[in-house]
C-alpha positions, 0 to 999 in steps of 0.5 A: 501476477502483474509485473511491478513497474519499479523497484524499491531502490528506484523509489529511494532515488526518486525521493531525492530527485523530487527535492531537486526538481523544486529548483528546475524543470526537467525532461521533454514535455509530454504535450510536445508539438508532435502530432498525436498518433505519429510518435513511434515510441515514448522512450524519450518523453517525460513530464516537464515538471513545474518550477515553483515561483521564487516567492515560495521559499518554504520547502513544504509549500514548494513541494505542495506547488509541484504536487498540485501542478505535477500533471499540468504538462500532460496531454490527456488525449495522447493515447500513445503516452497513456498506453506507455508503461514506461512513461505513465509508470515513471510519472505515477511513481514520481507522483506517489513519492511526491504525495507521500512527502507533503502534509497529509491534510493537503493530499486529498484536495490535490488528488481531487483536483487531478481527477477533476481535470481529467474527468472529461477524458474517460479513457485517460481517467480509466488509465489514471485509476489503473496506474494508481491501483498498480502502484499503490494498492496492487499486492506487493507493489513497491509503493503499496499504500492503501491510504494513498490509493484511497485518495484516488478512490474517493474522487473516482467514485464521485464521477458519473461517467464510470460504468457499473462494473468498474464502480462496484470494483472500486467500491469493494476496494474502498470497503477493503481499505476501510476495514481494519484501517490504520489508526483504528482498533483492530477487529477482535476474534477468537481462535484455537491455540496449540493447547486446543483452547479458545483464545481471544485476540484482544486479551493477548500480550496486554503489556507488550509495547507492540503486537504483531498479528500474522494471518497465514496459510500453512502452505504459503512459502512467503509465510515461511520467509516472514517467520525466518525474518522474525527469528533471525534478528537477535534484538527482536527475538530478545524483545519477544522473549521479554514480552515487549513484543507479542506475536500472534500467528493464526491460520486464517483458513482453518485446520482440516481436522480441528483439535489442537493447532499445529505450530508451523515449522520455525514458529518459536514457543513464545509466539501464540499460534492458532487457527481460525475455527472453520476459517471464519477470519477469512470466510466472514471477512473479519480481516481482508486477506489480499495475500499471505502472510497478511501482517498487522502491527498494533500499538499497546492500545490495540490500534493498527499502526501498519497493515499489509506489511511487506517482507521488506518493511517487516525486515526494517521493523525487525532490525 
């Protein structure tokens, strides 16, 4: 598994830092007066962040200004900086926190502007796309946010200078994100429960305030951790028992011998548990399973509120 470039704790600190930078720039400029290729290391370098004009007093507009001009000091021809995980990782992490803090309606045009400014530098464009993937869409990334990554995918796919294999990879990722997208109604499916009966997902827990769908692999240790998380908080367990929260756990890969579904150890009786016949959920890509467990949070109407929920986020929901 690729290394993750920053921790959740660091991201919290970055969020606070982004407010502070509205008043002053910081860090040595990435586009320094040193000649390209002569720098032995990039440890002392960071982007000189833009300072909003004093005339912009609204905090949201100041954040937007910084986001639009975040990469202005970047020299996209500096190959050493582009190869530096520390430098590019820190910059992308900061940029992600910044994008997430501004109005959703403004994010797309900001990222389109960035991609357009880098489009004449193919190697830089490739690196930018790579870091966006590592930070916003790689499974388990601390800043995992498919919608944020989609902001990069659309303008990247609009470029003419990406090769066929990379284009296909990006198109596949976009299709993954658009399937069972946040805000859309969750795809329906049938499965076999612990009584050997066929059940329809959309018909379950009609009165629950929220519904959690966990698509799991019986051999997955992380799935065991998810089950423990949802069992250890008394208030959450009470909500499940009272029917305010409905949990459906389905083995997406099928059950070898068929018959009645086997309840995974630790799954309470008030969870509805089953398996997908012949593993059709995974095989027919009814849901895209990038890692297990693949957890979805739905509202009362069956629309997806959150998807691909991490254990850290699941813990927050449970508490």
